[in-house]
ZASEGU-977314 format. One record per residue: x, y, z of N, C-alpha, C, O in turn; residue in one letter; residue number from 1. Coordinates in steps of 0.02 Angstrom, whole numbers, plus 50000, padded with zeros to 5 digits. Layout:
<pts>
+-------+-------+-------+-------+-------+-------+-------+-------+-------+-------+-------+-------+------+------+
:   n.x :   n.y :   n.z :  ca.x :  ca.y :  ca.z :   c.x :   c.y :   c.z :   o.x :   o.y :   o.z : tiba : tivo :
+-------+-------+-------+-------+-------+-------+-------+-------+-------+-------+-------+-------+------+------+
:     X :     Y :     Z :     X :     Y :     Z :     X :     Y :     Z :     X :     Y :     Z :    a :  NUM :
...
+-------+-------+-------+-------+-------+-------+-------+-------+-------+-------+-------+-------+------+------+
</pts>
This chain:
<pts>
+-------+-------+-------+-------+-------+-------+-------+-------+-------+-------+-------+-------+------+------+
:   n.x :   n.y :   n.z :  ca.x :  ca.y :  ca.z :   c.x :   c.y :   c.z :   o.x :   o.y :   o.z : tiba : tivo :
+-------+-------+-------+-------+-------+-------+-------+-------+-------+-------+-------+-------+------+------+
: 46413 : 44607 : 53305 : 46355 : 44628 : 53251 : 46425 : 44627 : 53199 : 46485 : 44632 : 53214 :    x :    1 :
: 46387 : 44618 : 53127 : 46444 : 44620 : 53064 : 46393 : 44688 : 53029 : 46332 : 44692 : 53029 :    x :    2 :
: 46438 : 44730 : 53005 : 46414 : 44781 : 52950 : 46428 : 44756 : 52868 : 46484 : 44754 : 52841 :    x :    3 :
: 46357 : 44737 : 52835 : 46342 : 44727 : 52760 : 46359 : 44790 : 52725 : 46326 : 44838 : 52744 :    x :    4 :
: 46410 : 44803 : 52672 : 46403 : 44843 : 52638 : 46395 : 44839 : 52548 : 46437 : 44823 : 52506 :    x :    5 :
: 46312 : 44863 : 52538 : 46303 : 44893 : 52464 : 46351 : 44913 : 52425 : 46337 : 44961 : 52390 :    x :    6 :
: 46418 : 44887 : 52418 : 46465 : 44935 : 52401 : 46460 : 44978 : 52306 : 46480 : 45036 : 52303 :    x :    7 :
: 46447 : 44961 : 52273 : 46444 : 44951 : 52195 : 46419 : 45027 : 52215 : 46458 : 45071 : 52197 :    x :    8 :
: 46362 : 45047 : 52247 : 46347 : 45110 : 52220 : 46367 : 45137 : 52287 : 46340 : 45192 : 52290 :    x :    9 :
: 46403 : 45126 : 52342 : 46387 : 45176 : 52410 : 46475 : 45219 : 52384 : 46525 : 45197 : 52355 :    x :   10 :
: 46463 : 45270 : 52405 : 46510 : 45339 : 52401 : 46554 : 45326 : 52428 : 46549 : 45297 : 52482 :    x :   11 :
: 46614 : 45341 : 52401 : 46691 : 45330 : 52425 : 46692 : 45356 : 52500 : 46719 : 45326 : 52546 :    x :   12 :
: 46660 : 45414 : 52507 : 46675 : 45443 : 52583 : 46632 : 45404 : 52646 : 46635 : 45417 : 52706 :    x :   13 :
: 46595 : 45358 : 52615 : 46553 : 45333 : 52658 : 46582 : 45267 : 52678 : 46574 : 45236 : 52730 :    x :   14 :
: 46612 : 45255 : 52632 : 46671 : 45156 : 52650 : 46727 : 45193 : 52681 : 46761 : 45153 : 52713 :    x :   15 :
: 46755 : 45270 : 52684 : 46800 : 45271 : 52742 : 46779 : 45280 : 52798 : 46811 : 45284 : 52851 :    x :   16 :
: 46729 : 45285 : 52789 : 46685 : 45287 : 52880 : 46693 : 45231 : 52904 : 46724 : 45219 : 52956 :    x :   17 :
: 46661 : 45181 : 52860 : 46655 : 45114 : 52889 : 46730 : 45095 : 52897 : 46756 : 45060 : 52941 :    x :   18 :
: 46760 : 45125 : 52847 : 46841 : 45071 : 52861 : 46863 : 45118 : 52939 : 46883 : 45082 : 52984 :    x :   19 :
: 46859 : 45181 : 52950 : 46895 : 45183 : 53025 : 46864 : 45170 : 53068 : 46891 : 45162 : 53123 :    x :   20 :
: 46778 : 45159 : 53055 : 46740 : 45119 : 53116 : 46757 : 45052 : 53139 : 46756 : 45034 : 53198 :    x :   21 :
: 46776 : 45007 : 53077 : 46786 : 44945 : 53092 : 46850 : 44938 : 53141 : 46851 : 44902 : 53191 :    x :   22 :
: 46899 : 44977 : 53120 : 46966 : 44979 : 53166 : 46971 : 44997 : 53227 : 47011 : 44975 : 53269 :    x :   23 :
: 46905 : 45063 : 53235 : 46903 : 45062 : 53316 : 46860 : 45047 : 53359 : 46861 : 45077 : 53412 :    x :   24 :
: 46808 : 44994 : 53346 : 46782 : 44960 : 53364 : 46771 : 44875 : 53352 : 46725 : 44842 : 53374 :    x :   25 :
: 46831 : 44849 : 53308 : 46838 : 44809 : 53298 : 46760 : 44759 : 53274 : 46727 : 44718 : 53305 :    x :   26 :
: 46757 : 44781 : 53223 : 46701 : 44755 : 53178 : 46697 : 44759 : 53119 : 46712 : 44804 : 53080 :    x :   27 :
: 46662 : 44679 : 53107 : 46671 : 44655 : 53053 : 46642 : 44715 : 52974 : 46583 : 44721 : 52956 :    x :   28 :
: 46688 : 44744 : 52948 : 46643 : 44771 : 52885 : 46655 : 44749 : 52825 : 46711 : 44749 : 52801 :    x :   29 :
: 46602 : 44728 : 52796 : 46615 : 44659 : 52707 : 46578 : 44693 : 52676 : 46522 : 44710 : 52696 :    x :   30 :
: 46607 : 44710 : 52619 : 46591 : 44750 : 52557 : 46575 : 44694 : 52518 : 46614 : 44651 : 52498 :    x :   31 :
: 46494 : 44701 : 52507 : 46495 : 44657 : 52427 : 46474 : 44693 : 52354 : 46422 : 44721 : 52338 :    x :   32 :
: 46537 : 44682 : 52316 : 46526 : 44707 : 52261 : 46501 : 44659 : 52198 : 46470 : 44606 : 52204 :    x :   33 :
: 46523 : 44696 : 52126 : 46520 : 44642 : 52067 : 46587 : 44666 : 52042 : 46597 : 44658 : 51982 :    x :   34 :
: 46629 : 44690 : 52072 : 46685 : 44697 : 52050 : 46755 : 44711 : 52111 : 46736 : 44729 : 52166 :    x :   35 :
: 46837 : 44702 : 52101 : 46870 : 44695 : 52136 : 46872 : 44759 : 52188 : 46875 : 44808 : 52152 :    x :   36 :
: 46871 : 44774 : 52237 : 46870 : 44856 : 52273 : 46938 : 44856 : 52322 : 46964 : 44812 : 52355 :    x :   37 :
: 46953 : 44922 : 52313 : 47034 : 44937 : 52341 : 47010 : 44947 : 52405 : 46958 : 44980 : 52406 :    x :   38 :
: 47038 : 44925 : 52474 : 47023 : 44928 : 52538 : 47088 : 44925 : 52574 : 47129 : 44880 : 52569 :    x :   39 :
: 47092 : 44976 : 52608 : 47139 : 44979 : 52667 : 47138 : 44883 : 52705 : 47093 : 44843 : 52695 :    x :   40 :
: 47210 : 44867 : 52753 : 47234 : 44814 : 52756 : 47209 : 44813 : 52822 : 47224 : 44862 : 52857 :    x :   41 :
: 47174 : 44768 : 52849 : 47130 : 44764 : 52909 : 47107 : 44697 : 52935 : 47082 : 44677 : 52883 :    x :   42 :
: 47101 : 44670 : 52958 : 47080 : 44597 : 52989 : 47008 : 44606 : 53005 : 46977 : 44561 : 53032 :    x :   43 :
: 46983 : 44658 : 52990 : 46928 : 44693 : 53004 : 46890 : 44712 : 52923 : 46830 : 44702 : 52912 :    x :   44 :
: 46909 : 44724 : 52902 : 46867 : 44752 : 52836 : 46891 : 44693 : 52771 : 46944 : 44690 : 52740 :    x :   45 :
: 46837 : 44655 : 52766 : 46822 : 44597 : 52692 : 46793 : 44624 : 52640 : 46741 : 44657 : 52649 :    x :   46 :
: 46826 : 44615 : 52562 : 46771 : 44624 : 52527 : 46739 : 44537 : 52472 : 46775 : 44492 : 52451 :    x :   47 :
: 46674 : 44542 : 52467 : 46646 : 44485 : 52442 : 46629 : 44499 : 52368 : 46587 : 44542 : 52353 :    x :   48 :
: 46661 : 44462 : 52322 : 46655 : 44499 : 52263 : 46623 : 44440 : 52220 : 46652 : 44390 : 52199 :    x :   49 :
: 46535 : 44467 : 52210 : 46495 : 44419 : 52167 : 46487 : 44416 : 52099 : 46507 : 44470 : 52076 :    x :   50 :
: 46469 : 44381 : 52059 : 46440 : 44385 : 51986 : 46421 : 44428 : 51965 : 46391 : 44460 : 52008 :    x :   51 :
: 46421 : 44460 : 51903 : 46377 : 44503 : 51879 : 46319 : 44488 : 51871 : 46305 : 44430 : 51859 :    x :   52 :
: 46258 : 44547 : 51877 : 46193 : 44510 : 51865 : 46159 : 44569 : 51915 : 46189 : 44602 : 51959 :    x :   53 :
: 46085 : 44574 : 51895 : 46038 : 44616 : 51917 : 46034 : 44551 : 51989 : 46020 : 44491 : 51989 :    x :   54 :
: 46055 : 44607 : 52054 : 46028 : 44594 : 52117 : 46064 : 44535 : 52138 : 46041 : 44497 : 52180 :    x :   55 :
: 46122 : 44526 : 52109 : 46164 : 44476 : 52138 : 46185 : 44466 : 52182 : 46185 : 44413 : 52214 :    x :   56 :
: 46231 : 44560 : 52209 : 46246 : 44570 : 52265 : 46216 : 44584 : 52315 : 46241 : 44580 : 52372 :    x :   57 :
: 46147 : 44606 : 52300 : 46103 : 44612 : 52341 : 46050 : 44542 : 52370 : 45999 : 44546 : 52405 :    x :   58 :
: 46073 : 44499 : 52349 : 46040 : 44431 : 52364 : 46091 : 44386 : 52395 : 46073 : 44335 : 52426 :    x :   59 :
: 46155 : 44402 : 52389 : 46185 : 44386 : 52434 : 46210 : 44410 : 52508 : 46223 : 44374 : 52557 :    x :   60 :
: 46212 : 44487 : 52501 : 46184 : 44515 : 52566 : 46130 : 44470 : 52596 : 46139 : 44428 : 52640 :    x :   61 :
: 46086 : 44482 : 52573 : 46015 : 44437 : 52602 : 46016 : 44382 : 52659 : 45991 : 44375 : 52714 :    x :   62 :
: 46067 : 44340 : 52606 : 46087 : 44278 : 52604 : 46115 : 44260 : 52683 : 46095 : 44219 : 52724 :    x :   63 :
: 46186 : 44326 : 52687 : 46228 : 44317 : 52734 : 46199 : 44357 : 52814 : 46212 : 44349 : 52874 :    x :   64 :
: 46165 : 44390 : 52783 : 46150 : 44430 : 52849 : 46108 : 44406 : 52899 : 46054 : 44380 : 52883 :    x :   65 :
: 46126 : 44412 : 52967 : 46100 : 44400 : 53004 : 46056 : 44435 : 53058 : 46082 : 44491 : 53064 :    x :   66 :
: 46005 : 44430 : 53098 : 45978 : 44487 : 53144 : 46030 : 44504 : 53211 : 46048 : 44468 : 53258 :    x :   67 :
: 46047 : 44588 : 53189 : 46063 : 44614 : 53231 : 46135 : 44661 : 53202 : 46177 : 44701 : 53225 :    x :   68 :
: 46117 : 44624 : 53134 : 46189 : 44652 : 53074 : 46165 : 44697 : 53066 : 46106 : 44705 : 53082 :    x :   69 :
: 46216 : 44762 : 53027 : 46198 : 44836 : 53022 : 46204 : 44825 : 52933 : 46262 : 44817 : 52916 :    x :   70 :
: 46155 : 44824 : 52875 : 46154 : 44824 : 52831 : 46170 : 44893 : 52798 : 46134 : 44933 : 52828 :    x :   71 :
: 46206 : 44928 : 52748 : 46208 : 45009 : 52729 : 46230 : 44989 : 52648 : 46274 : 44961 : 52616 :    x :   72 :
: 46161 : 45026 : 52639 : 46122 : 45015 : 52585 : 46084 : 45078 : 52552 : 46062 : 45120 : 52591 :    x :   73 :
: 46077 : 45083 : 52503 : 46018 : 45153 : 52473 : 45964 : 45103 : 52438 : 45913 : 45128 : 52414 :    x :   74 :
: 45972 : 45046 : 52435 : 45934 : 45008 : 52392 : 45874 : 44974 : 52414 : 45892 : 44918 : 52431 :    x :   75 :
: 45816 : 44979 : 52423 : 45742 : 44994 : 52456 : 45734 : 44912 : 52437 : 45676 : 44915 : 52456 :    x :   76 :
: 45738 : 44875 : 52426 : 45711 : 44823 : 52420 : 45751 : 44777 : 52445 : 45715 : 44730 : 52461 :    x :   77 :
: 45810 : 44764 : 52457 : 45871 : 44747 : 52471 : 45846 : 44772 : 52565 : 45822 : 44737 : 52609 :    x :   78 :
: 45860 : 44829 : 52565 : 45834 : 44868 : 52640 : 45775 : 44826 : 52660 : 45788 : 44796 : 52713 :    x :   79 :
: 45719 : 44814 : 52637 : 45662 : 44772 : 52646 : 45672 : 44716 : 52655 : 45622 : 44687 : 52677 :    x :   80 :
: 45703 : 44693 : 52652 : 45740 : 44605 : 52612 : 45771 : 44600 : 52671 : 45743 : 44557 : 52704 :    x :   81 :
: 45823 : 44629 : 52705 : 45864 : 44647 : 52781 : 45821 : 44650 : 52840 : 45824 : 44609 : 52885 :    x :   82 :
: 45777 : 44705 : 52838 : 45752 : 44712 : 52909 : 45686 : 44642 : 52910 : 45661 : 44633 : 52966 :    x :   83 :
: 45670 : 44611 : 52871 : 45626 : 44556 : 52853 : 45685 : 44505 : 52896 : 45655 : 44477 : 52942 :    x :   84 :
: 45744 : 44489 : 52895 : 45786 : 44460 : 52937 : 45797 : 44481 : 52996 : 45812 : 44437 : 53036 :    x :   85 :
: 45796 : 44541 : 53017 : 45806 : 44547 : 53087 : 45877 : 44613 : 53080 : 45899 : 44627 : 53136 :    x :   86 :
: 45901 : 44640 : 53038 : 45936 : 44677 : 53053 : 45933 : 44738 : 53029 : 45906 : 44750 : 52976 :    x :   87 :
: 45961 : 44786 : 53068 : 45965 : 44873 : 53075 : 45980 : 44896 : 52990 : 46020 : 44860 : 52961 :    x :   88 :
: 45956 : 44941 : 52956 : 45985 : 44957 : 52887 : 45970 : 45036 : 52895 : 45922 : 45067 : 52916 :    x :   89 :
: 46046 : 45060 : 52864 : 46063 : 45124 : 52851 : 46076 : 45154 : 52805 : 46130 : 45141 : 52778 :    x :   90 :
: 46031 : 45206 : 52778 : 46037 : 45234 : 52695 : 46137 : 45264 : 52719 : 46170 : 45266 : 52770 :    x :   91 :
: 46148 : 45285 : 52636 : 46212 : 45311 : 52629 : 46194 : 45381 : 52677 : 46236 : 45405 : 52716 :    x :   92 :
: 46134 : 45406 : 52670 : 46125 : 45486 : 52690 : 46132 : 45491 : 52776 : 46151 : 45542 : 52805 :    x :   93 :
: 46117 : 45443 : 52803 : 46132 : 45445 : 52882 : 46030 : 45409 : 52884 : 46021 : 45393 : 52943 :    x :   94 :
: 46001 : 45403 : 52866 : 45915 : 45381 : 52884 : 45933 : 45311 : 52877 : 45966 : 45282 : 52834 :    x :   95 :
: 45896 : 45287 : 52944 : 45888 : 45203 : 52979 : 45810 : 45194 : 52919 : 45764 : 45233 : 52906 :    x :   96 :
: 45820 : 45150 : 52905 : 45768 : 45121 : 52864 : 45750 : 45058 : 52919 : 45791 : 45016 : 52938 :    x :   97 :
: 45686 : 45062 : 52937 : 45638 : 45019 : 52984 : 45593 : 44974 : 52964 : 45587 : 44962 : 52904 :    x :   98 :
: 45541 : 44930 : 53027 : 45490 : 44906 : 52990 : 45416 : 44979 : 52971 : 45371 : 44997 : 52934 :    x :   99 :
: 45457 : 44995 : 53034 : 45408 : 45073 : 53010 : 45372 : 45117 : 52952 : 45314 : 45134 : 52942 :    x :  100 :
: 45458 : 45132 : 52906 : 45450 : 45177 : 52841 : 45473 : 45128 : 52803 : 45498 : 45158 : 52755 :    x :  101 :
: 45481 : 45058 : 52794 : 45505 : 45044 : 52728 : 45455 : 45010 : 52681 : 45463 : 44982 : 52627 :    x :  102 :
: 45396 : 45025 : 52724 : 45333 : 44990 : 52666 : 45312 : 45047 : 52617 : 45291 : 45037 : 52560 :    x :  103 :
: 45321 : 45128 : 52656 : 45303 : 45200 : 52622 : 45372 : 45210 : 52563 : 45379 : 45247 : 52514 :    x :  104 :
: 45410 : 45164 : 52593 : 45483 : 45192 : 52547 : 45483 : 45131 : 52484 : 45503 : 45146 : 52428 :    x :  105 :
: 45462 : 45075 : 52497 : 45432 : 45031 : 52430 : 45372 : 45059 : 52384 : 45356 : 45060 : 52324 :    x :  106 :
: 45354 : 45077 : 52433 : 45284 : 45101 : 52384 : 45279 : 45168 : 52321 : 45243 : 45186 : 52274 :    x :  107 :
: 45351 : 45192 : 52363 : 45367 : 45258 : 52322 : 45387 : 45241 : 52251 : 45367 : 45253 : 52194 :    x :  108 :
: 45448 : 45199 : 52289 : 45486 : 45186 : 52241 : 45471 : 45133 : 52175 : 45495 : 45130 : 52119 :    x :  109 :
: 45428 : 45101 : 52203 : 45374 : 45047 : 52140 : 45342 : 45110 : 52086 : 45351 : 45112 : 52026 :    x :  110 :
: 45309 : 45150 : 52120 : 45286 : 45185 : 52095 : 45324 : 45250 : 52038 : 45294 : 45271 : 51988 :    x :  111 :
: 45382 : 45270 : 52056 : 45406 : 45293 : 52008 : 45445 : 45239 : 51985 : 45497 : 45265 : 51963 :    x :  112 :
: 45448 : 45198 : 51980 : 45492 : 45153 : 51946 : 45435 : 45131 : 51877 : 45449 : 45120 : 51818 :    x :  113 :
: 45377 : 45131 : 51908 : 45327 : 45126 : 51881 : 45320 : 45181 : 51805 : 45322 : 45168 : 51745 :    x :  114 :
: 45313 : 45236 : 51839 : 45311 : 45300 : 51770 : 45361 : 45308 : 51744 : 45359 : 45336 : 51689 :    x :  115 :
: 45421 : 45289 : 51766 : 45496 : 45276 : 51723 : 45485 : 45235 : 51671 : 45505 : 45252 : 51615 :    x :  116 :
: 45446 : 45166 : 51683 : 45424 : 45123 : 51639 : 45384 : 45133 : 51584 : 45384 : 45104 : 51530 :    x :  117 :
: 45338 : 45197 : 51614 : 45305 : 45211 : 51514 : 45309 : 45292 : 51540 : 45263 : 45326 : 51564 :    x :  118 :
: 45404 : 45318 : 51526 : 45427 : 45358 : 51509 : 45435 : 45434 : 51533 : 45460 : 45485 : 51510 :    x :  119 :
: 45409 : 45421 : 51577 : 45387 : 45512 : 51640 : 45488 : 45491 : 51658 : 45522 : 45440 : 51663 :    x :  120 :
: 45500 : 45570 : 51662 : 45570 : 45573 : 51671 : 45554 : 45594 : 51759 : 45529 : 45650 : 51770 :    x :  121 :
: 45570 : 45548 : 51820 : 45562 : 45558 : 51868 : 45622 : 45603 : 51901 : 45609 : 45638 : 51951 :    x :  122 :
: 45684 : 45602 : 51873 : 45744 : 45617 : 51896 : 45757 : 45584 : 51957 : 45711 : 45558 : 51989 :    x :  123 :
: 45820 : 45584 : 51978 : 45883 : 45560 : 52024 : 45901 : 45573 : 52084 : 45899 : 45634 : 52092 :    x :  124 :
: 45912 : 45554 : 52119 : 45932 : 45565 : 52192 : 45973 : 45623 : 52197 : 46027 : 45615 : 52168 :    x :  125 :
: 45966 : 45684 : 52227 : 46008 : 45740 : 52250 : 46073 : 45709 : 52238 : 46077 : 45648 : 52227 :    x :  126 :
: 46126 : 45748 : 52239 : 46184 : 45742 : 52247 : 46202 : 45719 : 52317 : 46157 : 45724 : 52359 :    x :  127 :
: 46283 : 45687 : 52341 : 46285 : 45681 : 52402 : 46313 : 45739 : 52415 : 46330 : 45779 : 52370 :    x :  128 :
: 46322 : 45752 : 52494 : 46311 : 45806 : 52497 : 46351 : 45816 : 52581 : 46336 : 45781 : 52628 :    x :  129 :
: 46398 : 45866 : 52583 : 46435 : 45858 : 52664 : 46357 : 45851 : 52727 : 46365 : 45809 : 52771 :    x :  130 :
: 46311 : 45879 : 52728 : 46278 : 45838 : 52772 : 46235 : 45793 : 52762 : 46190 : 45779 : 52802 :    x :  131 :
: 46249 : 45757 : 52689 : 46245 : 45691 : 52690 : 46284 : 45645 : 52743 : 46264 : 45598 : 52778 :    x :  132 :
: 46355 : 45678 : 52737 : 46401 : 45625 : 52761 : 46404 : 45650 : 52838 : 46427 : 45618 : 52885 :    x :  133 :
: 46387 : 45690 : 52840 : 46361 : 45712 : 52931 : 46321 : 45691 : 52968 : 46324 : 45693 : 53030 :    x :  134 :
: 46267 : 45664 : 52927 : 46216 : 45633 : 52962 : 46229 : 45552 : 52973 : 46214 : 45515 : 53021 :    x :  135 :
: 46262 : 45538 : 52910 : 46268 : 45451 : 52914 : 46323 : 45461 : 52962 : 46287 : 45466 : 53012 :    x :  136 :
: 46393 : 45468 : 52989 : 46435 : 45491 : 53036 : 46404 : 45480 : 53104 : 46415 : 45440 : 53150 :    x :  137 :
: 46352 : 45542 : 53093 : 46312 : 45532 : 53185 : 46278 : 45477 : 53193 : 46284 : 45446 : 53245 :    x :  138 :
: 46238 : 45456 : 53143 : 46192 : 45398 : 53140 : 46248 : 45326 : 53165 : 46241 : 45287 : 53212 :    x :  139 :
: 46306 : 45328 : 53111 : 46339 : 45273 : 53098 : 46374 : 45267 : 53203 : 46384 : 45216 : 53235 :    x :  140 :
: 46384 : 45335 : 53226 : 46419 : 45315 : 53289 : 46381 : 45294 : 53322 : 46396 : 45253 : 53365 :    x :  141 :
: 46293 : 45324 : 53309 : 46227 : 45297 : 53361 : 46234 : 45223 : 53381 : 46234 : 45193 : 53435 :    x :  142 :
: 46238 : 45209 : 53331 : 46214 : 45117 : 53315 : 46304 : 45102 : 53349 : 46303 : 45093 : 53410 :    x :  143 :
: 46354 : 45100 : 53326 : 46427 : 45070 : 53368 : 46392 : 45086 : 53442 : 46362 : 45043 : 53473 :    x :  144 :
: 46400 : 45149 : 53463 : 46395 : 45150 : 53534 : 46348 : 45106 : 53551 : 46380 : 45058 : 53571 :    x :  145 :
: 46282 : 45094 : 53554 : 46266 : 45055 : 53572 : 46272 : 44975 : 53567 : 46242 : 44932 : 53598 :    x :  146 :
: 46311 : 44972 : 53527 : 46351 : 44898 : 53494 : 46403 : 44884 : 53562 : 46415 : 44830 : 53588 :    x :  147 :
: 46431 : 44954 : 53581 : 46473 : 44928 : 53608 : 46475 : 44940 : 53694 : 46513 : 44929 : 53741 :    x :  148 :
: 46412 : 44969 : 53682 : 46376 : 44971 : 53773 : 46346 : 44906 : 53784 : 46349 : 44881 : 53840 :    x :  149 :
: 46310 : 44869 : 53722 : 46288 : 44812 : 53763 : 46316 : 44752 : 53748 : 46278 : 44705 : 53738 :    x :  150 :
: 46403 : 44743 : 53744 : 46463 : 44704 : 53732 : 46486 : 44712 : 53791 : 46540 : 44687 : 53807 :    x :  151 :
+-------+-------+-------+-------+-------+-------+-------+-------+-------+-------+-------+-------+------+------+
</pts>
C-alpha cells in the first residue's frame, strides 16, 4: 500500500498525522501538489510537484494510484476515479468514500455546483474541527492496522 495525498487542500494537521504514520509503519506517503511543500526528511515521505492547472494534481494521482493504495482527499471526482481504480479513499474528516456512497456524493456535489453556477449561495464546508482530526486519526489507524495484519 502507498498513500497518495491531494496535498494542496489538505489540512496541515492531517499531513502531520500522515508523516508520523509513514515512519511508524514504513509506508510511502506521496504528497501531490501544484507547489513545493515542506516535509520532514524521511525515506517514506515524498512530494510530487505538478504543473499549475485545474485538476492537474488529481489527474496525476489517478494515473499513479494502484489497487489497494489509499488516497487522502476531499475532492469527490478524484475520490470516484480512485475508487474505480481499486483504491481506498479517506477524506480529511475521517470518512471512507466507497463504491456504496460515492455516487450520492457526486450527485450532491454536481447539484451544488449547478446552483452556484446560477448564483445561489450554497456556503462552504464547515471549519476543520478537533472532532474531524480525531475521526481522521481513528480511521487512518484502522486502515494501517489492517495493512500490518495482512503483511
